N, C-alpha and C positions, 0 to 999 in steps of 0.2 A: 322616918317614914318616907319611902321613896314612891315614885310613880310606876305603877305596873302598866306597861303599854298594852297588854292584853285586856285588862279590865277597862282602861281608857277607851280602847277600840270597841269593846262590847257596849259601853255606855253611849258612845258616839253613834254606833250602828243602830242602837235601839231608839234613841231620841230623835235622830234626823228624820226617819220616815214617819214618825208619829206626828212631828210638827209641820211637815210639808203641806198637808192639806188643812191645817189647823187655823183657828182664829188668830193665833200669834202672827202668822204670815200675813193674813189679811189686814190686821190692825196696823202692823208695821208698814205695809204697803200704803195704806190710807194716810198714815201720818206723813209719809214721804211725799205724798202729793200735795201736802199742805205746807210743810216746813222744809227748810234746807236739809239735805240728806245727812250731812256730817253730824249735826247735833242730834238728829233722830237716831242715827246709828249708835252714837255714844250713850244716849239715854236708854235705849233698848238693851244694849249690851250690859250696862250697869244693872238694870232691872233683872236681867237673866243671871248675872253673877250673884245678886242678893238671893234670888229664888233658889239657885243651886246650893248656896251656903245653907239656906233654911232647910232644904230637902235633905242635904247631907247631915246637918246637925240633928235633925229629928229622926232620921233613918226611917224605920218602919212606923214610927208613931203617927206620921201624916196620914198613913192609910187608915188610921182608926178614926179620923175626923168624920163626923156625920156628913154623909154625901149631900143630904137635903140642905143643910146649913150652908155649905160651900156653894152649892148650886144656886141657892136663893141670893146670896151675896153677889155672885157672878151675874145673875139676872139683873139685879138692881144696878150694877155697874154698867152693864151694856145698855140698859134702858136709859140711864143718865147719858151715856155717850151718844146714843141715838138722838136724844133730845137736843144735845149741844150741836151735833152735826147738822140735824135738820133745821134747827133754828138759824144756823149760819148759812145754810142753803137759801133760806128765805131772805136773809140779809143780803146775800149775793145778788138776788133778783132786784133789790132796791139799790144796788151799787153797779150800774151797767158799765162804768168805766174801769172797773177792776181794782179800785183803790184798796179794798179790803184784802184781796188776794195778794197784792204787793205788800201790804202790811204784814201778812202771815209769813211771806218770804223773808221779810226783814226783821222778824221777831228775833230778839237777842238770843244768841246761841244757848246760854244757860237756861233761859225760859223754855225754849223748844226742847232741850234735853230733859228738863224737869217734867214737862208735859208728857213726853215720850216714856220717861221712866215710870210715871204714875199710871199711865194707861196700860203699859205692858205688865207692870207689877201686879195690877189688879186682874188683868186678863189671864195671867199665867198662874195665879194662886190656885192651888188644888187641881191644876191641869194634869193631863195624863203624863206629860214628860216629867213634872215635878214628882208625881207619885212613883213613876218608874225610877227616878233617881234615888228616891228614898228606899225603894225596894231593893235596888241593886247594891246600895250601901249596906243594907242589912244582910244581904246574901254574901257579898264578897268581903266585907269588912275593910274595904279600901276607900275611905271617904275622899281622899285627894284625887285618886285616879277616876273614880266615878264622877265626882263633881267637875273635874276638868274636862272629861269626855263629853258630859252632858252640856256643859257651857260652850264648848267648841262647836257642838252640833247646832245649838241655838244661835251662835254667832254666824254660822254659815247661813242659817235661815234668814237672819236679820239682813245679812249682806244681799241675798237674793231679793228680799222684799224691798229693800231701799232702792236697789237698782231698777227693779221693775216699777215701783212706785214713782220714781223720779221720771222715768220715760213716759209713763201714763200721764203724769201731771203736766208734762209739756205738750202732749198731744190731744188730750181730751178736754172738753169744756169743764171748767171747775165746778159749775153749778150741778152739772150732771153727776160728776164724781161725788159731790157732797151728798146728793140724794141717794145714790147707790150705797155710799158708806153708811148713811143713816139707816137705810133698809137692811143692810147686812147686820148692823148692830141690833136692829129690832129682831131679826131672825135669831141671832145669837142669844138675845135676852129671852126670847120665847122658848128656845131649846132648853136653856138653863132653868127657866121657870117650870117647864114640864118635868125636868129632872128633879126639881125641888118638891114638887107636889104630886 
């Protein structure tokens, strides 16, 4: 089974614009303001790889999942993320010398990568790009080409988000970023809850 560059290109061209304004970009960017960019990038790319494998393996079956169930789980995950981020914002207020921020930057690479993997795996599950990957696999019957094209598009998004997040993290006040991150997660949770109910 070879790789069809045409199908790979179609998958890449479809997934990239879908993910540019998406929560995936925002979540990766926010993780990059908190942790070192290398482990975040590795964790996020690993999550995307697993999600692409799932999408390709199930093909069109993923499109049959009840939208409300997926949206409810996503809403809960974002609500939990908002709670954690806003709680850390309050801790940052009690830590004026920035010791907590320094601890986040010195978090072991494996832990930062695992956190990034978990956040993006949950955020991406049932997402438009995963469903598009499943649909393209069902349509073209080229799972390797579709999966690789979708994954490469997601890696490009992750690279953009990590670079932007790292630059923002160096220039903006950490407490303000954490509050904005928490509010973004609250908005995503609200949108998913509306979709669920």
